[in-house]
LOVEXTI-560081 format. One record per residue (C-alpha): residue number from 1; residue in three letters; x, y, z. Coordinates in steps of 0.001 Angstrom, whole numbers. Example, Ala and Ser with C-alpha at 12.3 -4.5 7.8 and 13.67 -1.06 7.14 Angstrom:
<site i="1" aa="ALA" x="12300" y="-4500" z="7800"/>
<site i="2" aa="SER" x="13670" y="-1060" z="7140"/>
***
This chain:
<site i="1" aa="MET" x="-14" y="231" z="219"/>
<site i="2" aa="LYS" x="1128" y="3406" z="-989"/>
<site i="3" aa="ARG" x="1256" y="6423" z="1185"/>
<site i="4" aa="ASN" x="2598" y="9560" z="2063"/>
<site i="5" aa="VAL" x="1624" y="12398" z="-1007"/>
<site i="6" aa="LEU" x="3851" y="15174" z="-2359"/>
<site i="7" aa="ILE" x="1232" y="17709" z="-4308"/>
<site i="8" aa="ILE" x="3632" y="20080" z="-6803"/>
<site i="9" aa="GLY" x="1833" y="23415" z="-7872"/>
<site i="10" aa="ALA" x="651" y="26479" z="-5522"/>
<site i="11" aa="GLY" x="-2590" y="27413" z="-7827"/>
<site i="12" aa="GLY" x="-6312" y="27026" z="-7202"/>
<site i="13" aa="VAL" x="-6307" y="23652" z="-8479"/>
<site i="14" aa="ALA" x="-3445" y="22777" z="-5437"/>
<site i="15" aa="GLN" x="-5672" y="24265" z="-3187"/>
<site i="16" aa="VAL" x="-8222" y="22078" z="-3766"/>
<site i="17" aa="VAL" x="-5875" y="19186" z="-4109"/>
<site i="18" aa="ALA" x="-4509" y="20192" z="-818"/>
<site i="19" aa="HIS" x="-7733" y="19953" z="1038"/>
<site i="20" aa="LYS" x="-9141" y="16906" z="-590"/>
<site i="21" aa="CYS" x="-6178" y="14802" z="441"/>
<site i="22" aa="ALA" x="-6236" y="16206" z="4055"/>
<site i="23" aa="GLN" x="-9878" y="15022" z="4636"/>
<site i="24" aa="ASN" x="-8706" y="11703" z="3312"/>
<site i="25" aa="ASN" x="-5110" y="11796" z="5103"/>
<site i="26" aa="ASP" x="-6477" y="8593" z="7005"/>
<site i="27" aa="VAL" x="-6077" y="6530" z="3478"/>
<site i="28" aa="LEU" x="-3048" y="9052" z="1828"/>
<site i="29" aa="GLY" x="-561" y="9557" z="5198"/>
<site i="30" aa="ASP" x="1640" y="12120" z="5433"/>
<site i="31" aa="LEU" x="953" y="15320" z="2862"/>
<site i="32" aa="HIS" x="3631" y="18046" z="1139"/>
<site i="33" aa="ILE" x="3411" y="20534" z="-977"/>
<site i="34" aa="ALA" x="5770" y="22168" z="-3036"/>
<site i="35" aa="SER" x="6573" y="25228" z="-5399"/>
<site i="36" aa="ARG" x="8941" y="28000" z="-6128"/>
<site i="37" aa="THR" x="7007" y="30459" z="-4425"/>
<site i="38" aa="VAL" x="7134" y="28421" z="-957"/>
<site i="39" aa="SER" x="4800" y="31433" z="1191"/>
<site i="40" aa="LYS" x="2104" y="30102" z="-1541"/>
<site i="41" aa="CYS" x="2019" y="26582" z="-142"/>
<site i="42" aa="GLU" x="2243" y="27671" z="3598"/>
<site i="43" aa="ALA" x="-869" y="29967" z="2341"/>
<site i="44" aa="ILE" x="-3274" y="26317" z="1318"/>
<site i="45" aa="ILE" x="-1707" y="24639" z="4675"/>
<site i="46" aa="ALA" x="-2995" y="27490" z="6735"/>
<site i="47" aa="SER" x="-6556" y="27780" z="4565"/>
<site i="48" aa="VAL" x="-6271" y="23859" z="5327"/>
<site i="49" aa="HIS" x="-6493" y="24750" z="9392"/>
<site i="50" aa="GLU" x="-8576" y="27015" z="8946"/>
<site i="51" aa="LYS" x="-11486" y="24577" z="7577"/>
<site i="52" aa="SER" x="-10330" y="22090" z="10086"/>
<site i="53" aa="ALA" x="-10107" y="19857" z="6678"/>
<site i="54" aa="MET" x="-7139" y="17144" z="8234"/>
<site i="55" aa="LYS" x="-9185" y="14354" z="8938"/>
<site i="56" aa="GLN" x="-7051" y="12930" z="11762"/>
<site i="57" aa="ASP" x="-3534" y="14276" z="13151"/>
<site i="58" aa="GLY" x="-511" y="14384" z="10590"/>
<site i="59" aa="VAL" x="2011" y="16171" z="9002"/>
<site i="60" aa="PHE" x="1836" y="18766" z="6212"/>
<site i="61" aa="LYS" x="4521" y="20566" z="5748"/>
<site i="62" aa="SER" x="5695" y="23013" z="2807"/>
<site i="63" aa="HIS" x="8731" y="23384" z="411"/>
<site i="64" aa="ALA" x="10544" y="25364" z="-1947"/>
<site i="65" aa="LEU" x="11353" y="23844" z="-5063"/>
<site i="66" aa="ASP" x="11728" y="24412" z="-8893"/>
<site i="67" aa="ALA" x="9792" y="21484" z="-10611"/>
<site i="68" aa="LYS" x="11972" y="22167" z="-13655"/>
<site i="69" aa="ASP" x="14941" y="20686" z="-11513"/>
<site i="70" aa="THR" x="14700" y="16835" z="-11880"/>
<site i="71" aa="PRO" x="17238" y="16098" z="-9212"/>
<site i="72" aa="ALA" x="15539" y="18507" z="-7058"/>
<site i="73" aa="VAL" x="12366" y="16828" z="-7470"/>
<site i="74" aa="ALA" x="13712" y="13383" z="-6707"/>
<site i="75" aa="ALA" x="15349" y="14563" z="-3682"/>
<site i="76" aa="LEU" x="12137" y="16119" z="-2128"/>
<site i="77" aa="ILE" x="10420" y="13003" z="-3062"/>
<site i="78" aa="ARG" x="13217" y="10764" z="-933"/>
<site i="79" aa="GLU" x="13174" y="13539" z="1889"/>
<site i="80" aa="SER" x="9466" y="13525" z="2607"/>
<site i="81" aa="GLY" x="9042" y="10039" z="1902"/>
<site i="82" aa="ALA" x="6014" y="10366" z="-967"/>
<site i="83" aa="GLN" x="5182" y="7298" z="-2491"/>
<site i="84" aa="ILE" x="2526" y="9213" z="-4485"/>
<site i="85" aa="VAL" x="3042" y="12206" z="-6497"/>
<site i="86" aa="ILE" x="-108" y="14569" z="-8003"/>
<site i="87" aa="ASN" x="1520" y="16878" z="-10101"/>
<site i="88" aa="VAL" x="-656" y="19932" z="-10222"/>
<site i="89" aa="GLY" x="1883" y="22718" z="-11575"/>
<site i="90" aa="THR" x="2125" y="24204" z="-14748"/>
<site i="91" aa="ALA" x="1982" y="21418" z="-17687"/>
<site i="92" aa="PHE" x="5729" y="22734" z="-18482"/>
<site i="93" aa="VAL" x="6870" y="20469" z="-15565"/>
<site i="94" aa="ASN" x="5733" y="17130" z="-16478"/>
<site i="95" aa="MET" x="8409" y="15728" z="-17815"/>
<site i="96" aa="SER" x="10426" y="16957" z="-15043"/>
<site i="97" aa="VAL" x="8200" y="15654" z="-12377"/>
<site i="98" aa="LEU" x="7820" y="12472" z="-14204"/>
<site i="99" aa="GLU" x="11409" y="11891" z="-14816"/>
<site i="100" aa="ALA" x="11801" y="12238" z="-10997"/>
<site i="101" aa="CYS" x="9270" y="9887" z="-10143"/>
<site i="102" aa="ILE" x="10810" y="6817" z="-12421"/>
<site i="103" aa="GLU" x="13914" y="7512" z="-10686"/>
<site i="104" aa="THR" x="12327" y="7554" z="-7024"/>
<site i="105" aa="GLY" x="9603" y="4388" z="-8253"/>
<site i="106" aa="ALA" x="7440" y="6922" z="-6825"/>
<site i="107" aa="ALA" x="3641" y="7041" z="-8436"/>
<site i="108" aa="TYR" x="3039" y="10043" z="-10803"/>
<site i="109" aa="ILE" x="-458" y="11791" z="-11529"/>
<site i="110" aa="ASP" x="-970" y="15022" z="-13851"/>
<site i="111" aa="THR" x="-4058" y="16781" z="-15309"/>
<site i="112" aa="ALA" x="-3098" y="17496" z="-18376"/>
<site i="113" aa="ILE" x="-872" y="16773" z="-21329"/>
<site i="114" aa="HIS" x="3300" y="18300" z="-21306"/>
<site i="115" aa="GLU" x="3672" y="21576" z="-22711"/>
<site i="116" aa="GLU" x="7026" y="23265" z="-24026"/>
<site i="117" aa="PRO" x="7037" y="26946" z="-23746"/>
<site i="118" aa="ASP" x="8362" y="27335" z="-27023"/>
<site i="119" aa="LYS" x="5691" y="24956" z="-29119"/>
<site i="120" aa="ILE" x="2056" y="25380" z="-29674"/>
<site i="121" aa="CYS" x="-184" y="22589" z="-30516"/>
<site i="122" aa="GLU" x="2133" y="19947" z="-31680"/>
<site i="123" aa="THR" x="587" y="17441" z="-34507"/>
<site i="124" aa="PRO" x="-1218" y="14877" z="-33121"/>
<site i="125" aa="PRO" x="-1451" y="12715" z="-30794"/>
<site i="126" aa="TRP" x="-154" y="14896" z="-28257"/>
<site i="127" aa="TYR" x="844" y="12103" z="-26250"/>
<site i="128" aa="GLY" x="2946" y="10293" z="-28226"/>
<site i="129" aa="ASN" x="5334" y="13912" z="-28264"/>
<site i="130" aa="TYR" x="6289" y="13114" z="-24646"/>
<site i="131" aa="GLU" x="4577" y="11257" z="-22029"/>
<site i="132" aa="TRP" x="4024" y="7588" z="-24078"/>
<site i="133" aa="LYS" x="7941" y="8086" z="-25153"/>
<site i="134" aa="ARG" x="7915" y="7014" z="-21456"/>
<site i="135" aa="ARG" x="5909" y="4131" z="-20785"/>
<site i="136" aa="ASP" x="8278" y="987" z="-21616"/>
<site i="137" aa="ARG" x="10300" y="2923" z="-18903"/>
<site i="138" aa="CYS" x="7503" y="2925" z="-16664"/>
<site i="139" aa="ALA" x="6881" y="-554" z="-17373"/>
<site i="140" aa="GLU" x="10263" y="-1729" z="-16419"/>
<site i="141" aa="LYS" x="10872" y="-226" z="-13173"/>
<site i="142" aa="GLY" x="7285" y="-810" z="-12111"/>
<site i="143" aa="VAL" x="6075" y="2775" z="-11681"/>
<site i="144" aa="THR" x="2299" y="3688" z="-11900"/>
<site i="145" aa="ALA" x="1954" y="7016" z="-14108"/>
<site i="146" aa="ILE" x="-1680" y="7824" z="-14489"/>
<site i="147" aa="LEU" x="-2076" y="10789" z="-17160"/>
<site i="148" aa="GLY" x="-4671" y="13002" z="-17362"/>
<site i="149" aa="ALA" x="-6517" y="12292" z="-14066"/>
<site i="150" aa="GLY" x="-8316" y="15736" z="-13621"/>
<site i="151" aa="PHE" x="-11563" y="16137" z="-14872"/>
<site i="152" aa="ASP" x="-10958" y="16950" z="-19149"/>
<site i="153" aa="PRO" x="-8763" y="15170" z="-19406"/>
<site i="154" aa="GLY" x="-9581" y="12331" z="-16688"/>
<site i="155" aa="VAL" x="-12940" y="11836" z="-15629"/>
<site i="156" aa="VAL" x="-14738" y="12493" z="-19075"/>
<site i="157" aa="ASN" x="-12492" y="9689" z="-19845"/>
<site i="158" aa="ALA" x="-13600" y="7447" z="-17424"/>
<site i="159" aa="PHE" x="-17061" y="8207" z="-18584"/>
<site i="160" aa="ALA" x="-16246" y="7234" z="-21744"/>
<site i="161" aa="ARG" x="-15073" y="3662" z="-20862"/>
<site i="162" aa="PHE" x="-18222" y="3395" z="-18723"/>
<site i="163" aa="ALA" x="-20783" y="4322" z="-21214"/>
<site i="164" aa="ILE" x="-18973" y="1924" z="-23715"/>
<site i="165" aa="ASP" x="-18817" y="-840" z="-21642"/>
<site i="166" aa="GLU" x="-21884" y="-820" z="-19856"/>
<site i="167" aa="PHE" x="-24604" y="651" z="-22667"/>
<site i="168" aa="LEU" x="-23175" y="-643" z="-26164"/>
<site i="169" aa="ASP" x="-21783" y="-3458" z="-28052"/>
<site i="170" aa="GLU" x="-20326" y="-697" z="-30715"/>
<site i="171" aa="VAL" x="-18829" y="2519" z="-29987"/>
<site i="172" aa="LYS" x="-19843" y="5197" z="-32860"/>
<site i="173" aa="SER" x="-18972" y="8773" z="-31529"/>
<site i="174" aa="ILE" x="-17756" y="10320" z="-28512"/>
<site i="175" aa="ASP" x="-19045" y="13954" z="-27658"/>
<site i="176" aa="ILE" x="-16997" y="15943" z="-24487"/>
<site i="177" aa="VAL" x="-18620" y="19094" z="-23591"/>
<site i="178" aa="ASP" x="-17488" y="21255" z="-21324"/>
<site i="179" aa="ILE" x="-19773" y="23753" z="-20095"/>
<site i="180" aa="ASN" x="-19213" y="26258" z="-17407"/>
<site i="181" aa="ALA" x="-22262" y="28485" z="-17242"/>
<site i="182" aa="GLY" x="-21128" y="30273" z="-14007"/>
<site i="183" aa="SER" x="-20652" y="33918" z="-13673"/>
<site i="184" aa="HIS" x="-16753" y="35884" z="-11789"/>
<site i="185" aa="GLY" x="-17922" y="39251" z="-12410"/>
<site i="186" aa="LYS" x="-15026" y="40337" z="-13958"/>
<site i="187" aa="TYR" x="-14766" y="41950" z="-17461"/>
<site i="188" aa="PHE" x="-12560" y="39400" z="-18515"/>
<site i="189" aa="ALA" x="-11141" y="36538" z="-17177"/>
<site i="190" aa="THR" x="-9481" y="32753" z="-17526"/>
<site i="191" aa="ASN" x="-10142" y="29886" z="-15248"/>
<site i="192" aa="PHE" x="-6793" y="28663" z="-15211"/>
<site i="193" aa="ASP" x="-3401" y="29897" z="-15883"/>
<site i="194" aa="PRO" x="-3995" y="32419" z="-18625"/>
<site i="195" aa="GLU" x="-972" y="31408" z="-20410"/>
<site i="196" aa="ILE" x="-1864" y="27893" z="-20496"/>
<site i="197" aa="ASN" x="-5872" y="28615" z="-21179"/>
<site i="198" aa="PHE" x="-4616" y="30721" z="-24212"/>
<site i="199" aa="ARG" x="-2306" y="28272" z="-25824"/>
<site i="200" aa="GLU" x="-5593" y="25469" z="-26047"/>
<site i="201" aa="PHE" x="-7111" y="27893" z="-28232"/>
<site i="202" aa="THR" x="-4536" y="29510" z="-30709"/>
<site i="203" aa="GLY" x="-2903" y="26557" z="-32528"/>
<site i="204" aa="VAL" x="-4914" y="24463" z="-34771"/>
<site i="205" aa="VAL" x="-8292" y="22309" z="-33487"/>
<site i="206" aa="TYR" x="-7139" y="18406" z="-34099"/>
<site i="207" aa="TYR" x="-10420" y="16433" z="-33991"/>
<site i="208" aa="TRP" x="-10543" y="12145" z="-34515"/>
<site i="209" aa="GLU" x="-13298" y="11567" z="-37073"/>
<site i="210" aa="ASP" x="-13603" y="8780" z="-39872"/>
<site i="211" aa="GLN" x="-10587" y="7326" z="-38231"/>
<site i="212" aa="GLN" x="-8084" y="10043" z="-39087"/>
<site i="213" aa="TRP" x="-7069" y="13172" z="-37557"/>
<site i="214" aa="LYS" x="-8883" y="15685" z="-38929"/>
<site i="215" aa="GLU" x="-8372" y="20146" z="-38858"/>
<site i="216" aa="THR" x="-10724" y="23053" z="-37866"/>
<site i="217" aa="THR" x="-9735" y="26602" z="-36623"/>
<site i="218" aa="MET" x="-11118" y="27709" z="-32577"/>
<site i="219" aa="PHE" x="-14690" y="28991" z="-32819"/>
<site i="220" aa="ALA" x="-15417" y="27788" z="-36720"/>
<site i="221" aa="SER" x="-17494" y="24783" z="-35420"/>
<site i="222" aa="GLY" x="-20324" y="25362" z="-33039"/>
<site i="223" aa="ARG" x="-23896" y="24091" z="-32036"/>
<site i="224" aa="ASP" x="-26156" y="24797" z="-29022"/>
<site i="225" aa="TRP" x="-26496" y="21960" z="-26317"/>
<site i="226" aa="ASP" x="-29518" y="20974" z="-24554"/>
<site i="227" aa="LEU" x="-27926" y="19802" z="-20919"/>
<site i="228" aa="PRO" x="-28701" y="18751" z="-17205"/>
<site i="229" aa="VAL" x="-29523" y="22010" z="-14890"/>
<site i="230" aa="VAL" x="-27496" y="24461" z="-17115"/>
<site i="231" aa="GLY" x="-29840" y="24323" z="-19988"/>
<site i="232" aa="THR" x="-28860" y="25501" z="-23530"/>
<site i="233" aa="GLN" x="-25814" y="26243" z="-23739"/>
<site i="234" aa="ARG" x="-23282" y="27159" z="-27194"/>
<site i="235" aa="ALA" x="-19979" y="25390" z="-27485"/>
<site i="236" aa="TYR" x="-17557" y="25477" z="-29968"/>
<site i="237" aa="GLN" x="-14937" y="22708" z="-31303"/>
<site i="238" aa="SER" x="-11433" y="22916" z="-29809"/>
<site i="239" aa="GLY" x="-8540" y="20384" z="-29420"/>
<site i="240" aa="HIS" x="-8145" y="19117" z="-26109"/>
<site i="241" aa="ASP" x="-5736" y="16346" z="-24119"/>
<site i="242" aa="GLU" x="-8533" y="13706" z="-23831"/>
<site i="243" aa="VAL" x="-9265" y="13319" z="-27842"/>
<site i="244" aa="HIS" x="-5483" y="12444" z="-28158"/>
<site i="245" aa="SER" x="-5593" y="9338" z="-25825"/>
<site i="246" aa="LEU" x="-9273" y="8252" z="-26603"/>
<site i="247" aa="ALA" x="-8779" y="8473" z="-30241"/>
<site i="248" aa="THR" x="-5954" y="5645" z="-29576"/>
<site i="249" aa="ASN" x="-7865" y="3704" z="-27380"/>
<site i="250" aa="TYR" x="-11197" y="3652" z="-29382"/>
<site i="251" aa="PRO" x="-10311" y="4330" z="-32831"/>
<site i="252" aa="HIS" x="-13315" y="3364" z="-34611"/>
<site i="253" aa="ALA" x="-15389" y="6152" z="-32783"/>
<site i="254" aa="ASP" x="-15454" y="9794" z="-33699"/>
<site i="255" aa="VAL" x="-13712" y="11662" z="-31077"/>
<site i="256" aa="ARG" x="-14483" y="15010" z="-30625"/>
<site i="257" aa="PHE" x="-14250" y="17844" z="-27748"/>
<site i="258" aa="TRP" x="-16620" y="21233" z="-27157"/>
<site i="259" aa="MET" x="-16285" y="24040" z="-24868"/>
<site i="260" aa="GLY" x="-18559" y="26485" z="-23807"/>
<site i="261" aa="PHE" x="-18049" y="30198" z="-24730"/>
<site i="262" aa="GLY" x="-20080" y="33060" z="-24585"/>
<site i="263" aa="GLU" x="-19969" y="36208" z="-27524"/>
<site i="264" aa="HIS" x="-18147" y="38574" z="-25048"/>
<site i="265" aa="TYR" x="-15077" y="35264" z="-24045"/>
<site i="266" aa="ILE" x="-15243" y="35368" z="-28229"/>
<site i="267" aa="ASN" x="-14390" y="38861" z="-28810"/>
<site i="268" aa="VAL" x="-12052" y="40147" z="-26506"/>
<site i="269" aa="PHE" x="-10031" y="37000" z="-27405"/>
<site i="270" aa="THR" x="-10430" y="37426" z="-30937"/>
<site i="271" aa="VAL" x="-9132" y="41186" z="-30512"/>
<site i="272" aa="LEU" x="-5827" y="40129" z="-28536"/>
<site i="273" aa="LYS" x="-4983" y="37082" z="-30430"/>
<site i="274" aa="ASN" x="-5323" y="39833" z="-34290"/>
<site i="275" aa="ILE" x="-3031" y="42308" z="-32430"/>
<site i="276" aa="GLY" x="-933" y="39682" z="-31573"/>
<site i="277" aa="LEU" x="-599" y="39850" z="-28054"/>
<site i="278" aa="LEU" x="-1333" y="36008" z="-27473"/>
<site i="279" aa="SER" x="2011" y="35200" z="-29066"/>
<site i="280" aa="GLU" x="4287" y="33349" z="-27081"/>
<site i="281" aa="GLN" x="7311" y="34644" z="-29506"/>
<site i="282" aa="PRO" x="8929" y="37668" z="-27982"/>
<site i="283" aa="VAL" x="9331" y="40848" z="-29097"/>
<site i="284" aa="THR" x="11245" y="44295" z="-28690"/>
<site i="285" aa="THR" x="9326" y="47412" z="-27399"/>
<site i="286" aa="ALA" x="10145" y="51043" z="-28684"/>
<site i="287" aa="GLU" x="12608" y="51356" z="-25338"/>
<site i="288" aa="GLY" x="14797" y="47771" z="-26563"/>
<site i="289" aa="GLN" x="13293" y="45895" z="-23534"/>
<site i="290" aa="GLU" x="11885" y="41957" z="-24785"/>
<site i="291" aa="VAL" x="8710" y="41295" z="-23450"/>
<site i="292" aa="ILE" x="6859" y="38106" z="-24314"/>
<site i="293" aa="PRO" x="3262" y="39306" z="-25445"/>
<site i="294" aa="LEU" x="1198" y="36112" z="-24091"/>
<site i="295" aa="LYS" x="3124" y="36803" z="-20277"/>
<site i="296" aa="VAL" x="2237" y="40543" z="-21011"/>
<site i="297" aa="VAL" x="-1543" y="39750" z="-21004"/>
<site i="298" aa="LYS" x="-1260" y="37410" z="-18607"/>
<site i="299" aa="ALA" x="145" y="39660" z="-16212"/>
<site i="300" aa="CYS" x="-2614" y="42150" z="-16840"/>
<site i="301" aa="LEU" x="-5583" y="39640" z="-16470"/>
<site i="302" aa="PRO" x="-6872" y="38643" z="-12811"/>
<site i="303" aa="ASN" x="-5382" y="35653" z="-10742"/>
<site i="304" aa="PRO" x="-7942" y="32868" z="-11685"/>
<site i="305" aa="SER" x="-7707" y="32119" z="-7784"/>
<site i="306" aa="SER" x="-9111" y="35388" z="-7471"/>
<site i="307" aa="LEU" x="-12199" y="34730" z="-9032"/>
<site i="308" aa="ALA" x="-13417" y="32553" z="-6252"/>
<site i="309" aa="PRO" x="-15124" y="34501" z="-3665"/>
<site i="310" aa="ASN" x="-18001" y="35958" z="-6274"/>
<site i="311" aa="TYR" x="-18279" y="33609" z="-8553"/>
<site i="312" aa="THR" x="-21659" y="32119" z="-9077"/>
<site i="313" aa="GLY" x="-23499" y="29782" z="-11138"/>
<site i="314" aa="LYS" x="-22715" y="26099" z="-11943"/>
<site i="315" aa="THR" x="-21026" y="23786" z="-14674"/>
<site i="316" aa="CYS" x="-21961" y="20987" z="-16397"/>
<site i="317" aa="ILE" x="-19430" y="18268" z="-17887"/>
<site i="318" aa="GLY" x="-20432" y="15683" z="-19912"/>
<site i="319" aa="ASP" x="-19654" y="12887" z="-22315"/>
<site i="320" aa="LEU" x="-22140" y="12478" z="-25381"/>
<site i="321" aa="VAL" x="-21381" y="8354" z="-26495"/>
<site i="322" aa="LYS" x="-23480" y="6894" z="-29392"/>
<site i="323" aa="GLY" x="-23395" y="3413" z="-30790"/>
<site i="324" aa="VAL" x="-24818" y="276" z="-31383"/>
<site i="325" aa="LYS" x="-26724" y="-1866" z="-28422"/>
<site i="326" aa="ASP" x="-28351" y="-5372" z="-29756"/>
<site i="327" aa="GLY" x="-28613" y="-3953" z="-33108"/>
<site i="328" aa="GLU" x="-30549" y="-591" z="-32417"/>
<site i="329" aa="GLU" x="-28630" y="3557" z="-32408"/>
<site i="330" aa="VAL" x="-28032" y="4383" z="-29028"/>
<site i="331" aa="GLU" x="-26797" y="7312" z="-27272"/>
<site i="332" aa="VAL" x="-25742" y="7862" z="-23574"/>
<site i="333" aa="PHE" x="-24819" y="11214" z="-21489"/>
<site i="334" aa="VAL" x="-22988" y="10365" z="-18559"/>
<site i="335" aa="TYR" x="-21600" y="13623" z="-16999"/>
<site i="336" aa="ASN" x="-21369" y="16091" z="-13865"/>
<site i="337" aa="VAL" x="-22656" y="19119" z="-12379"/>
<site i="338" aa="ALA" x="-20831" y="20925" z="-9914"/>
<site i="339" aa="ASP" x="-21341" y="24677" z="-8134"/>
<site i="340" aa="HIS" x="-19398" y="27573" z="-8116"/>
<site i="341" aa="LYS" x="-20115" y="28664" z="-4663"/>
<site i="342" aa="ASP" x="-20122" y="24899" z="-3018"/>
<site i="343" aa="ALA" x="-16927" y="24613" z="-3840"/>
<site i="344" aa="TYR" x="-15564" y="28062" z="-2271"/>
<site i="345" aa="ASN" x="-17394" y="27193" z="476"/>
<site i="346" aa="GLU" x="-15655" y="24217" z="1210"/>
<site i="347" aa="VAL" x="-12109" y="24493" z="195"/>
<site i="348" aa="GLY" x="-11915" y="28116" z="-965"/>
<site i="349" aa="SER" x="-11409" y="27734" z="-4983"/>
<site i="350" aa="GLN" x="-13935" y="28029" z="-8028"/>
<site i="351" aa="GLY" x="-15779" y="25473" z="-9335"/>
<site i="352" aa="ILE" x="-13472" y="24847" z="-12237"/>
<site i="353" aa="SER" x="-10722" y="24195" z="-10081"/>
<site i="354" aa="TYR" x="-12995" y="22024" z="-8023"/>
<site i="355" aa="THR" x="-13987" y="19164" z="-10718"/>
<site i="356" aa="ALA" x="-10301" y="19542" z="-11688"/>
<site i="357" aa="GLY" x="-8264" y="18934" z="-8300"/>
<site i="358" aa="VAL" x="-11036" y="16595" z="-6721"/>
<site i="359" aa="PRO" x="-9905" y="14029" z="-9211"/>
<site i="360" aa="PRO" x="-6510" y="13319" z="-9061"/>
<site i="361" aa="VAL" x="-6681" y="12645" z="-4961"/>
<site i="362" aa="ALA" x="-9364" y="9815" z="-6206"/>
<site i="363" aa="ALA" x="-6398" y="8978" z="-8386"/>
<site i="364" aa="ALA" x="-4493" y="9243" z="-5482"/>
<site i="365" aa="MET" x="-6181" y="6904" z="-3170"/>
<site i="366" aa="LEU" x="-7160" y="4475" z="-5718"/>
<site i="367" aa="ILE" x="-3261" y="3783" z="-6111"/>
<site i="368" aa="ALA" x="-3243" y="4125" z="-2144"/>
<site i="369" aa="GLN" x="-5880" y="1473" z="-1846"/>
<site i="370" aa="GLY" x="-3655" y="-681" z="-5026"/>
<site i="371" aa="ASP" x="-7033" y="-706" z="-7385"/>
<site i="372" aa="TRP" x="-5100" y="1631" z="-9554"/>
<site i="373" aa="ASP" x="-1425" y="907" z="-8614"/>
<site i="374" aa="THR" x="-725" y="-314" z="-12145"/>
<site i="375" aa="GLY" x="2713" y="-537" z="-12155"/>
<site i="376" aa="THR" x="3346" y="1087" z="-15368"/>
<site i="377" aa="MET" x="1996" y="4328" z="-17303"/>
<site i="378" aa="VAL" x="-1979" y="4480" z="-18316"/>
<site i="379" aa="ASN" x="-4374" y="7162" z="-19478"/>
<site i="380" aa="VAL" x="-7543" y="7155" z="-17352"/>
<site i="381" aa="GLU" x="-9821" y="5275" z="-19535"/>
<site i="382" aa="GLU" x="-7595" y="2288" z="-19570"/>
<site i="383" aa="LEU" x="-8923" y="1641" z="-15993"/>
<site i="384" aa="ASP" x="-11757" y="266" z="-14370"/>
<site i="385" aa="PRO" x="-14052" y="3611" z="-14249"/>
<site i="386" aa="LYS" x="-16300" y="2208" z="-10863"/>
<site i="387" aa="PRO" x="-14160" y="2414" z="-8325"/>
<site i="388" aa="PHE" x="-13407" y="5955" z="-9323"/>
<site i="389" aa="PHE" x="-16574" y="7182" z="-9407"/>
<site i="390" aa="THR" x="-17549" y="5211" z="-6307"/>
<site i="391" aa="ILE" x="-14917" y="7661" z="-4383"/>
<site i="392" aa="LEU" x="-15750" y="11015" z="-6871"/>
<site i="393" aa="ASP" x="-19541" y="10175" z="-5287"/>
<site i="394" aa="GLU" x="-17882" y="10212" z="-1514"/>
<site i="395" aa="ILE" x="-15940" y="13108" z="-1994"/>
<site i="396" aa="GLY" x="-17896" y="15596" z="-3757"/>
<site i="397" aa="LEU" x="-18068" y="14672" z="-8027"/>
<site i="398" aa="PRO" x="-21287" y="12361" z="-8038"/>
<site i="399" aa="THR" x="-21617" y="11037" z="-11397"/>
<site i="400" aa="ARG" x="-24968" y="11022" z="-13504"/>
<site i="401" aa="VAL" x="-26324" y="9173" z="-16561"/>
<site i="402" aa="GLU" x="-29224" y="9916" z="-19006"/>
<site i="403" aa="PHE" x="-30301" y="6988" z="-20853"/>
<site i="404" aa="LYS" x="-33731" y="6103" z="-23026"/>
<site i="405" aa="GLY" x="-35168" y="9260" z="-21039"/>
<site i="406" aa="GLU" x="-34051" y="8364" z="-17686"/>
<site i="407" aa="ASP" x="-31700" y="10406" z="-15758"/>
<site i="408" aa="ARG" x="-30354" y="8978" z="-12964"/>
<site i="409" aa="PRO" x="-27000" y="8357" z="-10392"/>
<site i="410" aa="TRP" x="-24455" y="6252" z="-12225"/>
<site i="411" aa="ASN" x="-25170" y="3473" z="-9901"/>
<site i="412" aa="GLY" x="-28763" y="3989" z="-9741"/>
***
């Protein structure tokens, strides 16, 4: 049984992870959190104690760490005695943290695909560019590495696996729909790190259809979705991490990702992009100072974690999976609804961070209990989803299913 957790990162998602690990430290053991700015880690630990979140007395320590420094990460894993690492830092550190886990034997969990700062939207499948190249080494050393174990990617991958296993003889399409029907009250803001958020939407939109990769551009393909709780919402086809693993594991199914955007967001984004302010390439000002436009925009926007106190409304994220059962065409929608205000009241973060931060803790608990301690590298859809849903139900993200006009809990 693996115990003791090292959390890497100190943003809004890390705050959720910290609270949920504390609430389940009877399973997860001693807790450690590390970031370049140790004061951010200390503030998160303070918030855990303010909420009396620790289920039982135990260790929760903060550490200063440059997560791009693999030897330093490995040294901290050894020093802390961590057997499970939850990486919720920037996507730029995935490979250095994964390498440290391979070196030390610690289990690795992340919530997003690796990115290189100077590259945007590399050719698919994205996991094949970095993570999957290390799969054989994980297997050789018996290292458990669970990739993309947030909500999307992560829970939506499990939704797809569950829908296919439980309701279909043959899968034809998987459409992942991510709607944030909440309001943060700001003129313009992003729910995650703006630098990572904008990079998702400035490159080519890849999707899997007719057993081949196809391309479109952001906001070129949109449709209205009639969804539980949040009602009819406009969403646009976007490139996203889970499309790349689901297309590999279900190659005969069309796989697409749709994200909700309002007209105001699209208009502001379009202006920023068209005048070059979302570029990751440096420019030189008239005063001779070199700056990266995307980083300047990031510095001007609200910190995503600052949105939490005034965020209202709900999210709805799910998979519409279509296929054939007993010779008939059928479809099933597997989904979750989360509330921004409930998330803030519980852990001090907004709902987007909550949906991203709860699942890796559930994954860590499954590793600790042995259910998901695979001894190799996997994406979430390669694992049994039912133990995952059981823990998610218990710790704050219940799964529901719409099938043949009936809406019910997944195990109802």
